[in-house]
ROTOR-260377 format. One record per residue (C-alpha): residue in one letter; x, y, z. Coordinates in pm, whole numbers, plus 32768, in hexadecimal, padded with zeros to 4 digits. Last residue first. Example, Ala and Ser with C-alpha at 12.3 -4.5 7.8 and 13.67 -1.06 7.14 Angstrom:
# residues 2
PATI  res     X     Y     Z
PATI    s  8557  7F96  82CA
PATI    a  84CE  7E3E  830C
This chain:
# residues 386
PATI  res     X     Y     Z
PATI    d  660D  B7E9  581A
PATI    v  649D  B797  584E
PATI    p  648A  B6A3  572B
PATI    g  633E  B6A2  566F
PATI    q  61F8  B621  56FE
PATI    f  6120  B55A  560D
PATI    i  5FA4  B573  55FD
PATI    l  5F14  B46B  5515
PATI    k  5DD0  B4AD  5456
PATI    i  5CDC  B38F  5498
PATI    c  5C33  B282  53C6
PATI    n  5AEA  B1C0  53C1
PATI    q  5A33  B310  53E0
PATI    e  5965  B2DC  551C
PATI    g  5A1A  B1A7  5592
PATI    l  5A4B  B051  54F9
PATI    l  5AEC  AFB9  53C5
PATI    q  5ADF  AE43  5380
PATI    t  5C41  ADBB  5366
PATI    a  5CA3  AD64  51FF
PATI    c  5E1A  AD94  5249
PATI    f  5E95  AE9D  514F
PATI    p  5D44  AEF3  50B3
PATI    c  5CB6  AF4C  520B
PATI    a  5B47  AEEE  5205
PATI    a  59F7  AF95  51C9
PATI    h  58C8  AEB5  51F4
PATI    f  57D2  ADF1  5121
PATI    a  56ED  ACD0  5182
PATI    h  5635  ABD5  50A6
PATI    t  56E8  AA86  509E
PATI    g  5822  AAD5  5164
PATI    h  58C2  AC2C  5141
PATI    p  58B6  ACF8  5002
PATI    l  5984  AE3B  5016
PATI    p  58D4  AF89  504C
PATI    i  59D6  B095  4FE9
PATI    q  59BB  B1CC  50C5
PATI    s  5AF4  B19E  5197
PATI    w  5BB6  B134  5060
PATI    y  5B9B  B294  4FCF
PATI    k  5BD6  B346  511B
PATI    a  5D19  B287  515A
PATI    s  5D98  B2C2  4FF6
PATI    k  5D45  B435  500D
PATI    e  5DF6  B45E  515C
PATI    s  5F2F  B39D  50F5
PATI    c  5F82  B250  519A
PATI    v  5F9F  B1AF  52F3
PATI    h  5F29  B058  5365
PATI    g  5EBA  B06C  54D2
PATI    c  5DCE  AF41  54D7
PATI    p  5CA2  AFDE  558C
PATI    t  5C6D  B0D4  54E2
PATI    f  5D33  B135  53AC
PATI    a  5E4C  B22F  53DD
PATI    h  5E7E  B382  5337
PATI    t  5FAF  B45C  52EE
PATI    p  6088  B38D  5204
PATI    p  60F6  B49B  5109
PATI    g  603B  B4C9  4FC0
PATI    a  6086  B40A  4E81
PATI    d  5F1C  B3D2  4E1D
PATI    v  5E16  B2BF  4DF8
PATI    y  5EF1  B1C9  4EB9
PATI    f  5E88  B059  4EB4
PATI    g  5F83  AFF3  4DA6
PATI    a  60A6  B063  4E82
PATI    e  607E  AF3E  4F73
PATI    c  6158  AFA9  509A
PATI    g  6057  B042  5187
PATI    l  6135  B0BB  52A4
PATI    w  60E4  B016  53EE
PATI    l  6082  B0C7  5531
PATI    p  607A  B00B  567B
PATI    v  5F29  B012  572D
PATI    y  5E6A  B0C4  5843
PATI    p  5CF1  B0A0  581B
PATI    g  5C18  B1A8  58C4
PATI    v  5BEF  B297  59E7
PATI    t  5C2F  B40D  59BE
PATI    r  5CEE  B4A0  5AE6
PATI    c  5D8C  B5AE  5A06
PATI    m  5F05  B57A  5A25
PATI    p  5F13  B447  5B09
PATI    c  5E30  B389  5A13
PATI    e  5D53  B299  5AD8
PATI    r  5D6B  B131  5A65
PATI    e  5C74  B029  59EB
PATI    n  5D44  AF05  5968
PATI    a  5D0B  AE16  5A8B
PATI    e  5B95  AE58  5A9E
PATI    t  5B34  AD66  5BB5
PATI    d  5C3F  ADD0  5CB0
PATI    s  5BD6  AF3A  5C9F
PATI    r  5C51  B099  5C4B
PATI    h  5DBD  B04B  5BFC
PATI    g  5E87  B18E  5BE9
PATI    w  5FDF  B0FE  5C27
PATI    n  60C3  B00B  5B70
PATI    h  6184  B0ED  5A89
PATI    y  61E9  B0D7  591C
PATI    g  6255  B21C  5876
PATI    h  6146  B31B  583A
PATI    v  606F  B3A7  5720
PATI    h  5F30  B466  5773
PATI    g  5E1E  B40C  5678
PATI    c  5CF0  B451  5757
PATI    s  5C25  B30E  5756
PATI    l  5D3F  B242  56BB
PATI    y  5E36  B277  57D6
PATI    a  5F7C  B244  571C
PATI    w  60BC  B179  572B
PATI    p  6202  B1D2  567D
PATI    q  6308  B0BD  5666
PATI    k  6450  B10D  5715
PATI    e  6464  AFBB  57C6
PATI    e  63F4  AEF3  5698
PATI    v  62AF  AE37  5657
PATI    v  62FA  AD29  5553
PATI    e  6203  ACF2  5435
PATI    k  6273  AE0A  534A
PATI    r  63E5  ADB9  535E
PATI    n  6439  ADCE  51E9
PATI    i  6392  AF24  51D1
PATI    s  6489  AFB0  52CB
PATI    p  6403  B00C  5423
PATI    f  6358  B15E  5457
PATI    a  6429  B22F  5547
PATI    l  63EE  B2D4  569A
PATI    t  64DE  B3AA  5768
PATI    n  64B6  B393  58E3
PATI    l  640D  B4B6  5998
PATI    g  6366  B3BD  5A86
PATI    v  6224  B486  5A98
PATI    p  6205  B53B  5949
PATI    c  62A3  B410  5895
PATI    q  637C  B4B0  578D
PATI    p  6377  B4E0  5614
PATI    r  64DB  B4F6  5589
PATI    a  6493  B5B3  5443
PATI    a  6580  B4B9  539E
PATI    n  6489  B3A3  53F4
PATI    i  6377  B450  532B
PATI    e  6464  B47E  5205
PATI    q  64E7  B319  5216
PATI    r  6388  B28E  5207
PATI    l  6329  B37B  50EA
PATI    a  645F  B30A  5029
PATI    e  63FA  B19D  5061
PATI    i  62A0  B1EF  4FD6
PATI    h  6343  B292  4EA6
PATI    k  6427  B166  4E70
PATI    q  62FB  B07A  4E7B
PATI    t  6263  B14D  4D68
PATI    p  6152  B254  4D79
PATI    t  604F  B232  4C60
PATI    h  605A  B2E0  4B0E
PATI    f  60FA  B1BB  4A55
PATI    l  6017  B0CC  4B15
PATI    g  5EE7  B172  4A78
PATI    d  5F7E  B151  491D
PATI    a  5FC2  AFDE  4952
PATI    t  5E5E  AFB2  49CF
PATI    r  5E1E  AF66  4B3D
PATI    w  5D17  AE63  4B99
PATI    l  5CDC  AE3C  4D11
PATI    l  5C8C  ACE2  4D93
PATI    t  5B9F  AC68  4EA2
PATI    a  5BBB  AB0D  4F3C
PATI    g  5AC6  AA19  4FD6
PATI    c  5993  AA53  4F02
PATI    l  5A48  AA9E  4DB7
PATI    d  5A30  AC1A  4DCD
PATI    i  5AC6  ACE8  4CB2
PATI    l  5B08  AE5B  4CEE
PATI    s  5B3C  AF4E  4BCD
PATI    g  5C4E  B04F  4C11
PATI    d  5CBA  B084  4AA8
PATI    q  5B8C  B011  49E4
PATI    l  5B1C  AEB1  4990
PATI    v  5A2B  AE82  486F
PATI    n  5906  ADA3  48D8
PATI    t  5807  AE9C  4857
PATI    e  56EF  AF7A  48DA
PATI    t  55B5  B00C  4833
PATI    e  5513  AEB5  4805
PATI    v  54FB  AE6C  497A
PATI    l  5455  AD14  497C
PATI    k  538C  ACDD  4ABA
PATI    g  540C  ABF1  4BC7
PATI    r  5424  AA78  4BAA
PATI    q  533F  A991  4C6E
PATI    q  53F3  A85D  4CF6
PATI    a  5484  A915  4E23
PATI    s  55F8  A8D5  4E5E
PATI    r  5672  AA31  4EC0
PATI    t  552D  AAA0  4F62
PATI    e  540E  AB71  4EDA
PATI    r  54BE  AB6C  4D87
PATI    l  5580  ACA0  4D20
PATI    t  5520  AD6B  4BED
PATI    y  5598  ACD2  4AA9
PATI    v  56AA  AD1D  49A9
PATI    d  56E7  AC3A  487E
PATI    g  583E  AB9B  4852
PATI    c  57D4  AA53  47B3
PATI    v  5818  A994  48F8
PATI    s  5755  AA9D  49B8
PATI    i  57D6  ABCA  4A79
PATI    e  5730  AC45  4BB8
PATI    r  5719  ADB6  4C11
PATI    w  5795  AE91  4D2F
PATI    v  574B  B004  4D05
PATI    g  585C  B10E  4CF6
PATI    p  592C  B1A4  4E0C
PATI    q  59B2  B305  4DD2
PATI    s  5AFC  B370  4D37
PATI    e  5B7D  B4D7  4D52
PATI    e  5CE2  B482  4DB7
PATI    t  5CED  B38D  4C96
PATI    f  5C8A  B22A  4C3A
PATI    g  5B7E  B273  4B38
PATI    g  5A76  B381  4B6E
PATI    r  596A  B298  4BEB
PATI    p  5A03  B151  4C60
PATI    h  59AA  B012  4B9F
PATI    m  592D  AEFD  4C84
PATI    v  5932  AD91  4C1A
PATI    l  589A  AC57  4CB1
PATI    v  58E6  AAF1  4C47
PATI    g  57DF  AA08  4CD7
PATI    n  57C9  A905  4DEA
PATI    t  5755  A7E4  4D0D
PATI    t  57DA  A872  4BC6
PATI    l  56D8  A91F  4AED
PATI    g  5640  A8B3  49A3
PATI    d  5623  A8DD  482D
PATI    m  55C0  A7FB  470C
PATI    h  55C4  A899  45B6
PATI    g  5484  A89D  44E8
PATI    d  5485  AA11  4496
PATI    p  535E  AA41  4585
PATI    n  543C  A9BE  46A4
PATI    k  541B  A85D  472C
PATI    w  542D  A831  48A6
PATI    k  550F  A7CC  49C8
PATI    a  5514  A7F8  4B42
PATI    a  5610  A70C  4BE2
PATI    k  5582  A5E3  4CA2
PATI    e  5603  A4D2  4BB6
PATI    g  5758  A578  4B94
PATI    l  57C2  A642  4A66
PATI    f  58D1  A5D8  4971
PATI    i  597B  A6A4  4866
PATI    n  5A4B  A5B8  4790
PATI    k  5BC5  A5BD  47BC
PATI    s  5BD4  A43E  47A0
PATI    s  5C22  A425  4916
PATI    d  5AD5  A4C7  496E
PATI    f  5A9C  A63A  498B
PATI    g  59C0  A728  4A57
PATI    a  59AF  A891  49EF
PATI    a  592D  A9ED  4A36
PATI    f  59AA  AAE1  4930
PATI    i  5A83  AC18  4947
PATI    r  5AEA  ACFC  482C
PATI    a  5C37  ADAE  47FB
PATI    t  5C65  AEB1  46E6
PATI    y  5DC8  AEB3  465D
PATI    p  5DAF  B01C  45DB
PATI    e  5E58  AFA8  4502
PATI    n  5E63  AE4F  4464
PATI    r  5E63  ACF6  4506
PATI    d  5D12  AD33  45AA
PATI    c  5D16  ACA5  470C
PATI    v  5C3F  AB87  478E
PATI    i  5C1B  AB5D  4905
PATI    r  5B82  AA13  4965
PATI    c  5AD6  A9C5  4AAD
PATI    a  5AB5  A8D9  4BD4
PATI    f  5B57  A799  4B5F
PATI    r  5B5B  A6D4  4CA3
PATI    s  5A3E  A7AF  4D21
PATI    i  5AA6  A877  4E54
PATI    t  5A10  A805  4FA0
PATI    s  5B5B  A76D  500B
PATI    q  5B5F  A683  5137
PATI    t  5C36  A56F  509E
PATI    i  5D3E  A654  5005
PATI    q  5D40  A756  511C
PATI    a  5D9E  A65A  5227
PATI    e  5EF2  A623  5182
PATI    d  5F63  A78D  5190
PATI    n  5EEA  A7CE  52F2
PATI    n  5E79  A933  5318
PATI    q  5EBF  AA6F  53D9
PATI    s  5EA2  AB71  52C1
PATI    g  5DD9  AC57  53A8
PATI    s  5C91  ABDD  5317
PATI    i  5CBF  AA92  5263
PATI    t  5CD3  AAA8  50E9
PATI    d  5C70  A96E  502F
PATI    t  5D78  A8EE  4F3F
PATI    v  5DAC  A968  4DD9
PATI    v  5E58  A881  4CE2
PATI    f  5EC8  A917  4B99
PATI    d  5EFA  A88A  4A3B
PATI    i  5DF5  A776  4A37
PATI    p  5DD7  A6D7  48DE
PATI    s  5EF0  A5DF  4938
PATI    e  5E33  A52F  4A52
PATI    t  5EE2  A522  4BA4
PATI    s  5DF7  A621  4C41
PATI    r  5CCA  A549  4BF6
PATI    g  5BFA  A524  4ABA
PATI    v  5AC3  A450  4ADD
PATI    k  5ADA  A2E5  4A72
PATI    s  598A  A295  49D8
PATI    a  58F7  A14D  4A54
PATI    q  58A1  A1EE  4BA2
PATI    p  57A2  A2C6  4AED
PATI    t  56C6  A195  4AAE
PATI    s  55A7  A1FF  49CD
PATI    i  568C  A2CD  48EF
PATI    v  55E1  A3D0  4811
PATI    h  56BC  A42A  46E6
PATI    v  56CB  A57B  4635
PATI    t  5799  A58E  44F5
PATI    s  588F  A6AD  44C5
PATI    p  58CA  A818  451F
PATI    k  5A3C  A87D  4513
PATI    v  5B35  A88C  4634
PATI    g  5C69  A96A  460E
PATI    n  5DC4  A8D1  45E7
PATI    a  5E7B  A9D0  450D
PATI    k  5FE5  A980  44B3
PATI    p  6128  AA25  4529
PATI    r  605B  AA97  4657
PATI    k  6036  AC04  46B0
PATI    y  607F  AC40  481F
PATI    l  5FA5  AC3C  4957
PATI    a  605C  AC7A  4A9F
PATI    f  5FD9  ABC9  4BD5
PATI    r  5FDB  AC4B  4D3A
PATI    s  5FCE  ABA7  4E92
PATI    k  605B  AA63  4E08
PATI    r  6009  A8F4  4DCD
PATI    r  6082  A89F  4C6C
PATI    g  61E1  A84C  4CE0
PATI    r  6233  A8D9  4E37
PATI    d  61DF  AA21  4EE2
PATI    g  6247  A9F4  504D
PATI    n  61B2  A93D  5177
PATI    p  60DE  AA64  51E6
PATI    l  608A  AAC1  507C
PATI    a  6139  ABF9  4FFB
PATI    g  60FB  AD69  4FAA
PATI    n  600A  ADDB  50B7
PATI    y  5F51  AC8C  50C9
PATI    g  5DE5  ACF4  50F6
PATI    l  5D67  AD50  4F9B
PATI    v  5DF6  AC82  4E7E
PATI    v  5E93  AD57  4D6B
PATI    l  5E48  AD05  4BFE
PATI    e  5F37  ADAA  4B0C
PATI    g  5F29  AE4A  49B4
PATI    y  5F3D  AE05  4840
PATI    k  60B9  ADF4  4829
PATI    v  614B  ADD2  46CE
PATI    p  6299  AD1C  46E9
PATI    e  63DB  ADE3  46A8
PATI    k  6493  AD3C  4589
PATI    n  65E0  AC89  45AF
PATI    p  6543  AB3F  4541
PATI    a  63D3  AB57  44DE
PATI    c  6282  AB59  458B
PATI    h  630F  AB36  46EA
PATI    e  623D  AA70  47E1
PATI    e  61B2  AAD8  4933
PATI    p  6062  AA30  4910
PATI    g  5F61  AA93  480A
PATI    p  5DFD  AA92  488B
PATI    s  5D2E  A963  48EE
PATI    f  5CE6  A987  4A5C
PATI    m  5CCF  A8A7  4B8B
């Protein structure tokens, strides 16, 4: 649902110019049924052999919108297909297509072909002739310069973090982007007819760490330079091996714990560490401590008697979500995904759009809404007693 350059080489035997990557929040590195074709959990944007940007042209008003064939995921102008993200990544691949709230051609990302390869985002709706098309109910108007502008039905929202995507980053303000790339304050609800106020001091230029919300899926934009300074998959694997090499133990059963390999991130293993998310004490799996029959996941920690969720811990595998290369010391509540302290605290304070007018913090690895006082907890591991 974008119009950037796909993964194409510019010339034989020459390294292609990479503009950046879009990472879908909630899938921790891969869709549940695997990354296939144009439907993936992350998309790399490369320089095309030939530019294909959209240029302003004639405006037509169609009395019968059904007569214009609107672009669908099979149309050639569409490079990437993004499906709705279901919290916890438990979704049905086929059901997503018919129930999607994302516009069929949600947005365009246009990258400058020369350094510094500035990327700009535009809201968009296209028909099969590659013309921008807006539905009958979509907000639209004529700008002072005479160009028509408008918003997609459910809107394309963007948030640029303050301070870039670093250890010191802070959440920015969510804005809506128009078809022409102007920046507006949010509408009262996602599909309200009345547009927000024009914010003339802000632009549609994407920064490293900018978030794009398509009303059904949220994407993180990482520039090529930003990715160069980000932890790699190999680094995360090294951190996993390092924490396992320290032989953390269950303080009750005294059995050695180990994070499963990144390739087995959906299967709970026998040695998997579990944690009480109200206090952070890490244990092996056990079946005691239930406080009531109604709250099946409310357990009492045998170390400190604190009551709270008791869940298996999963290493956050999607490197693009890390703001630093620190060790995995903190877990999100209540999903149990583990990452560095600064990464956990950064995502814990990001208000992500939810529904038509709500916002809440969510785990970037599985999109589960965060709960608890801080949305994350410092883990307390016990080392080997021998």
